[in-house]
DRENDRENDO-829146 format. One record per residue (C-alpha): x negated, y negated, z negated. Coordinates in steps of 0.1 Angstrom, whole numbers, plus 5000, padded with zeros to 4 digits. Example, Ala and Ser with C-alpha at 12.3 -4.5 7.8 and 13.67 -1.06 7.14 Angstrom:
DRENDRENDO-829146
487750454922;486350114929;
//
This chain:
DRENDRENDO-829146
502845122205;503445362173;503945662183;506345712154;508345392165;511945532179;513045262204;511244962220;508944882255;510245142279;512745262258;514544932254;514444832292;515645202298;518545102277;519344762293;519144922323;521845192315;523844912303;524044682332;524845022355;527645092333;528544742332;528644752369;530045082376;533045032348;534944732361;534344852401;535745242388;538845072368;539444832397;539345102424;541445312402;544045072396;543844972429;544645332441;546845382413;550145302435;549245472467;546945772455;547146082479;546446422474;543746372495;542146122472;542746422442;540646662464;537846432471;537846382431;537846692421;535446782438;533146542427;533946642390;533647012401;530046912412;529646712377;530546962357;528547262373;525047022380;525947022341;525547392337;523047442362;520847192343;521047392312;519547682323;516847502344;515547322313;516447642284;512647682284;511347352281;514347342252;512947622242;509447512233;510347152221;512447272190;510447632184;513347842195;513248202205;514348362234;517548502220;518248182204;517948042236;520048322253;522548202224;522347842235;522647922271;526048132268;527447922237;530147712259;532048012267;533148072238;535447762236;536147832272;537348182263;539448112229;541347812249;541847922285;544948152286;546547872262;545447602284;546647822316;550047922299;550947502296;551047472333;553347242347;555047152313;552146892306;550946562324;548046732342;545546502357;545546312325;544646672309;541946702331;540846312327;540546452290;538846752298;536546562317;535446272294;535346542267;532746712284;530546382290;530746352253;529346702252;526446582273;525746342254;525846532220;523446742238;521046502245;521446342210;518446502193;515846332211;517346012196;517746122163;514146252157;510446192157;508246262191;507546562202;504646702183;501746932190;498447082181;495946792195;492246732180;491346962154;488846792131;487247042108;484046912085;482447092056;480446902033;477747222026;477147552036;479347692017;482047462012;484547412040;487547172046;490947342061;491247182096;494847132108;496346802121;499846952114;501946772090;505146912072;507046592065;510246642053;511546512088;509946842106;512047032085;515446812091;514246892124;514247262128;517847292104;519447022124;518947052164;519947412173;523447332153;523747012174;522947202204;525547472198;528247212191;527747052223;528047342243;530747452227;532347152236;531047122271;533147482275;536347352261;536247012282;535747252311;539047432301;541547192316;539547112345;539847462361;543347582362;544947222364;543047092393;543847402419;547847452407;548047082412;546847092444;548647372455;552147272442;552146952465;549747072494;551947162527;551247552533;548947442563;546547232544;546147432513;543547622523;541647372542;541647162507;540447472491;537747502512;536847182505;536347232468;534747592474;531947442494;531347132472;531347322439;528947622449;525947362457;526647212418;524447492401;521447372429;521447052424;521547122385;518047332393;516747062415;517746762390;515946952362;513046992384;512446622389;513546572353;511246802337;507946602355;508346322334;507046322297;509546412273;508746052249;507945852279;510445612261;508645642228;505045622236;502845402260;501045502285;498045552269;499345742242;500546042269;497646242270;499046572284;498846672318;501746792338;500147162342;499447202303;501247472287;502047222257;503746972282;507646892275;509346742301;512346472297;514846772294;517546532279;517046282310;519546472328;522046492306;522546152306;523246162340;525546422340;527346212308;527445912335;528346102365;531446292344;532245972331;532945812362;534446092378;536846152350;538545752353;540745812388;542346072369;544145832342;546045682372;547145992385;551046052385;552146372371;554346472398;552946332438;555246412468;555046712486;553646712521;555946972532;558347122508;557447502497;559547812497;559747922458;557148182452;557748572446;558848592405;558548922389;560949112371;558649222345;557849052315;554048942312;552549242287;554249482316;552449352344;548849352321;549449732312;549949782347;547149612364;544949802332;546350112343;544550092379;541050352375;540150172410;540549842399;538849872364;535950032380;535349752408;535849542377;533649682354;531249702383;531349312389;530749312351;526949472357;526249192382;527548902366;525749022332;522549072355;523148682371;523648542337;520348632324;518448572355;519748212361;518748152326;515648312318;513948342357;512347982359;510148102327;509148402339;508148252374;506148002353;504748292325;503848562351;502348332379;500848042359;503047742377;504947452357;508247432345;509347172370;507847372401;509547722390;512947572385;512647402416;511947782433;515747872422;517247582431;515547502465;515247872479;517148152458;520447962456;520647842490;519948172504;522948312480;525148042492;524248142527;524748532518;528348462506;529448272533;528048542561;529848822538;532648642545;532848602582;531448932588;534749042572;536548852593;535248902621;535049282617;538749312605;537149522580;539749722554;539649782516;538150092523;535449922545;535049662521;534149942492;531650062518;529849732525;529949662489;527649972481;525349942512;524649602500;523549712465;521449982479;520049742499;519449532471;518049772448;515449842475;514249532479;514249442445;512549732430;508949612447;509349322425;508349502395;505049592409;504149242420;502649052388;499349092370;498349142335;498048892309;494648722311;491748792284;492848572257;490148612221;491748782190;495148792209;494948962242;493849272237;494949232200;492649182171;493049142134;489349032131;488348662132;485448562158;482748532139;481648242159;484248032145;485348172113;483147912095;485847642106;488347852094;490747752121;494647732110;496947962130;498947662143;496447522166;497547552201;495347352227;494147642250;490747602270;489247852290;485547952290;483447962316;483448332310;486648382318;487948432285;490948172270;491048062234;494047942217;491947602210;488747432210;488047522172;489147892176;486247832210;483547722187;483547422207;481547172183;479846842177;476946782149;477246472129;474946342100;476346092076;474445852051;474246142022;472446372047;475546602046;476046742081;479646772095;480947012124;483546802145;485947022162;486746792193;489046792217;488847042250;487446792277;484847002297;482947102264;479447182270;478947402238;481247612229;479547862203;482548182214;481548122251;479248342266;475648212265;477147932248;478747812277;481647532285;485147522282;487647322301;491247222289;494147442300;494447772303;492848042324;496148172342;497148512351;495148472380;498448612403;499248272421;498348442451;501448652453;504148372440;505248312476;505448692485;507848752449;509748402456;510448532493;511248882485;513248752453;514948502480;515948802505;517249042475;519648702470;520648742501;521349072504;523349082471;525548782479;526948992508;528849172481;530548912466;533348852494;534249212493;534349282461;536849002456;538949112483;539149482471;540949322439;542949062455;544549352474;545749502443;549449482444;552549622430;556549482438;555049112437;551249072453;550948742444;551548742408;549549112406;546448922424;546248652401;546648872371;544049102384;541348772393;542348622353;541849002337;538449062361;536748672347;538048732309;535849002309;533148852328;533348622297;533648872273;531349142288;528948952306;528348572302;528448552268;526248902258;523948862291;521448582284;521648692247;520349042258;517848922281;516348682254;516148952230;514249192259;511648892261;511048832224;510049192222;507149132246;505748842225;502648902216;501548542198;504348402178;503648042177;503947862132;504447522123;504747442086;505047852073;507647892099;507848052133;508647892166;508747972200;506348242218;503148102228;501448462247;503348752261;502649042272;502849002307;502949382323;505549402299;507849122305;507649222344;508949552333;511649482311;512449132326;512949302362;513549662350;517049532333;518049362366;517749742383;519749902353;522549672359;522249712399;522350092390;525150072368;527149872396;526250112423;527350402405;531050232391;532050102424;534450372439;533150502476;537050482488;539650252472;542950412487;545450532470;545050432434;548050382411;550650522436;549550292461;548550002442;545549932466;546349822503;544950122523;544850172561;542249992584;544749692591;543049342594;543149172560;546048882556;544948522545;545248542507;547448352487;546548062475;548248112442;545948432440;542848172438;544248002410;542348252386;539248172400;539647802388;540547922352;536648062355;534347872336;531347732350;529448042346;531248242365;531547992396;527948032394;528348372405;529748282436;526348092439;523648272426;522448592439;519048732425;
//
C-alpha cells in the first residue's frame, strides 16, 4: 500500500467499525430517550449531566496530553501550542455572562444538548487535519552521491510540495477554530445544568446531587491524560500505511502517536451524552417546594462594585490567579518536560500526570475539605491553613529545580558550534535532516549523514558513490571516535534514574498544594453583605472571570514562550521553521520550574494572613463553625470552564 493513499485497508475497516458502532448505539440511545421522556426523573438528569461533564473534561485533559504530539506533527512552536491550549477560553469568556443571564428564560435541557452537540462537532473538527492532509513526513534515509571528488549532489529526501505548504498554512487555523467552538459549546453546559438541578431538587437532596457531580467531574482530566497515554502508543498513520511501512519505533524522537483518535472517541461520547437532553422537559416537578431565595435591593453594578472594593477579596482572588496560571502552564507542558528531561516517551510521560499527580491532587482536595469540617476551622484559620500549605508546597517544589541533567553532547549542536564537522562535510548534509543516532563514543548526531556513516559503492562507469544509510547499527561512521559504530535513537540525557524521585516529589507537591483549594474557596464564599447568597455567587463569578482573563488564557502562552527561549536547534522544512529539536535542558528546567516557584511565591505574598474585618465586616469573623455552603453559591463554580474545573483536579 502506498504511503500517499489516504484511505483504504485498515482505514476502511476502522470507518466500517465506527459506522456499525454508531448504527448500534444511535437507535438504542433514541429508544432509551423516548421511553424515558414520559418518566424522566431528576436523578436521571444528574446521571446524564455527570456523564456529559465527564466527556467534556476528558476532551480538555486529552488536548493537554497530546499537545506536544500535535506540536511535533505540524511543526508548531511551544508558544503556538500554548495559544492553542488556551484558545477554548476565548469563546467561553465572551459568552458565559450572556448565557448565564438567560437562566430559566430558555429551555435549559435543550440548550445543554445543543452545546454538547457543538462540542461534539468541535472535537471532530480538531481531528480533521489528520484526514485532510497526507501522511506524516519525517527524515528517513538520506542519500548522498558524488560523481567525482569535486562534484557532489545535494542530499535531501524531504519534498516541498504544494500540499506540504498547505499543511503549514491550514492546520493551525483549523485547530484554533475547533478549540474556539469547544469553548462555546461548553458555555450552556456549565451554568444551566446546576441551576436546573437546584431549581427542582429538595433542600435535602441538593448537596447529594452536587457531590455526585463534583466526584464524577474531578476524574475527567485524569481520564483524558490516561486516554492520551494509550492513544499515543499507536502510530499516527496506522490507518494510512501498512505495517511494513511503519518504520519508527515508539522510543524514536520522531515518533508521533495517533493524537486524533482520542478526539473521535470524545466526539462519540459527547454525541451519546447529548441525546437524552433533547427529551427532558423545560420544567420538572419539584421534589419539595422551596422557599424563595433572598433577592437583593441593589442593582447588579452596585453589587459588583461593592464586591470589587473589598481588598481582602481581591487579595485572595489574585492569590488564586497565581496558582491558576501555574496550573494552566504545568498541565499543558509538564508531560513534555518529563519527556525531554528524563528521556521518556510521550505516552509514559502523560501517564505519570494522569495516573500519579492528578489522583494525589484529588485526594488532597478531599482531605482538605474533611479537615475543614472536622476541626471547624474559621475563615481566619482557613487563611492560615492556605499560607501553611503554600509554604510547604514551596519547600517541596524547590528541590525539583535541582533534579535533572544537562543536555547530552550533540555534535555541532551542544556545545554550540557553527563549524561543520570535516568528517561529514563532503556530503553536505541538509539542515532539515533529523534522524538521531548515538555513537559508540557517547556523542549524539542529528542524522547518520552528520555522523558520516557511509557505505562505498562503485557503478559500471567506475564512478564512486557514497550512500548515507539509515541508522541500523552502522559499524562504519567517520565522525565517531575510532571510526566506531552508531545505533539508532538518541543517547538520552542520562537522567532516567532521577525519574522516580522527581515524580514522587511532584506528587507530594500536588498533594500538599491541593490542601489550600477548599480553604481558599471557603474564604471567598464567606464574603457577605445584606444578602449572603447573591454576594457569594457574584464573588465566585468574578473570581472565575479573573481566572480566565489573567490565568487560563495567558498562562499556557507564557509557559510556551519561556520554553521556546531554551531551544538550541529549531527544525526546518521547506525553508520554514518548525518545532524545536533540541533544548538546553538546564535552562529548560530552571526557567520552567522556576516560573512555578515565582507563582507560588506570588500567591504566598498576596494571601492575607487574617481575613477578618474587611469592608466593614464583609467577611465572617471569628472561630464559629462554618455553616453549609448554599447551593446557589455553587452555581458560579459550574459557570467555570473546563480549565477552571481542572483547578480542582490538577495540583502540581
